[in-house]
Each structure stands twice: as structure tokens, then as C-alpha cells.
N, C-alpha and C positions, 0 to 999 in steps of 0.2 A: 064315492070315499078309499080313498088303496088305504089298504095297513098294510106299514111298513112291517120289513123284513128287519128282524132281530137275530145277528151273529149272537147263537151260542159257544163259548166255548167248551172244550176236551173237559174239565176241571170243571163245570155248573153240569155239565148232565152224569160228569159222573156223580157226585154228588144224588143227582136225583136215581142212578141208578141204584146206592147206595139206602134210600130212600125205601125202593122197590125192595132190595134181598128185604130187607127188615122185617116184612111183613112176608115172609116164609116163611116155613118151618120145618126143621125138621118132624120128620114124620115121629118118630118113638120120642122124644124129648122135646117138651114144652117151652121153647128156646127160637128165636129167627137164627135164621142160618148161620148172618153175616155177627151175631151175639156172639157166637157159636166158637167162631175160628171158624168155618169151614171154605174165608174167601177167602185164599190166599191173595188175589191177582184180581186189582177191573184196571187192564186201559185201556183207553177211550180214541179216536185217532183222529184225524185232521175230517174225518169222511164220516165223522158219529161211528163207528166201525162200534162194537165190545169187546173184547175181550177179556171170558173170566178164567182165570186160575180159582179152583177148591177141590177140596178134599169129602170126604165123606171120615163118620166117627170112625172107619173098619170097612176093611175092604172087599169083607162078607154082608153087608148093606143089604139088605131085600130092593132100596131102590138103586140102585149105582145105574144099570140099564135105562133105569126114565130117568130123576132128575134129572140132569141133564138141559134134557131139553123145556120139561117144566118150566125151567131154569129160562133158559132160552125168550118161550114162548112170552111168557110175566115182562123181563125186561124188554124185550122187544115190543113191548106197547109205552115203555119212557119216550114219553116226549123229544123229537129230534133226534133218538137214536135211530141208529141205522140198519146196521146189520147184530145180528151178534152169535157171537160160539164163547160158546164153558166145553172147558175141558178140566177134566176130572186125571187129578195126582193122590203120588200119596207119598211125596219124598215133599218135604218131612211129614215123617209119621204124623196126625190131629194129635193132639192129649189134652184132657182137660187144663192145661195151665193156655191153654190162645184164646179161652171165651174171653169173653169182656166181664170188669166185678161184678158188672149189674148182672154180669148171665151165673156165674159165680156164689152170687147171693143167690137169686132169684132160688134153684138149685140146688142148697145149701154144704158147697162147697167148703164158707168160713165158719 
């Protein structure tokens, strides 16, 4: 019995990537990096390559050197993802206003 190959759209892969990002937490704040607003952009190509632009809460964050690689490793385990590239950007600077409402509630900002 042969298995039928199912075409997966870039949008479907992006949804799965977001689900994975929601399992990765900032080491200093008990909220996932997606809800914290650290993910600025996720692009998925037709070849299933994923490009992520993200920031950190502060440029001097102690994980600045290692965190992008950790995120690349975890996102590369998502089904149907080919290659992953994470780029750290500092513009615009992150502020607490970039957090989701749920994250702001969890951290007591309301």
C-alpha cells in the first residue's frame, strides 16, 4: 500500500512553526517568545524554507549569541520544514507593548 503525498502550503507550515515558537520561552520571563512579541516576521518559501526575524528584550541579553541557534534547531524539527534561518534584528526596539494581551495579563501589566 503506497502512502499518498499531501502537498502542504507555506501557510500551513507557518501555523506549525508558530505552534513550535509558542513552546520556546524567554529565559528571563515566563512567557513564550511568540506571545512576548519577540518574533517580528516569519516567511515560508515554496521550498519550505523558513526565515524568522526576531529580537530580544534587550541588546545585552545574555542569550543573544545562543538563542537564535536554539530556535533554529527547534523550528527545524517541525514537519515539512526544510531549512531554517533566524536573524536577530534590533529595529524596531522591543517594548512591552509588543506582547500579546494574554502575555501582558500573565505578567500583570493590566
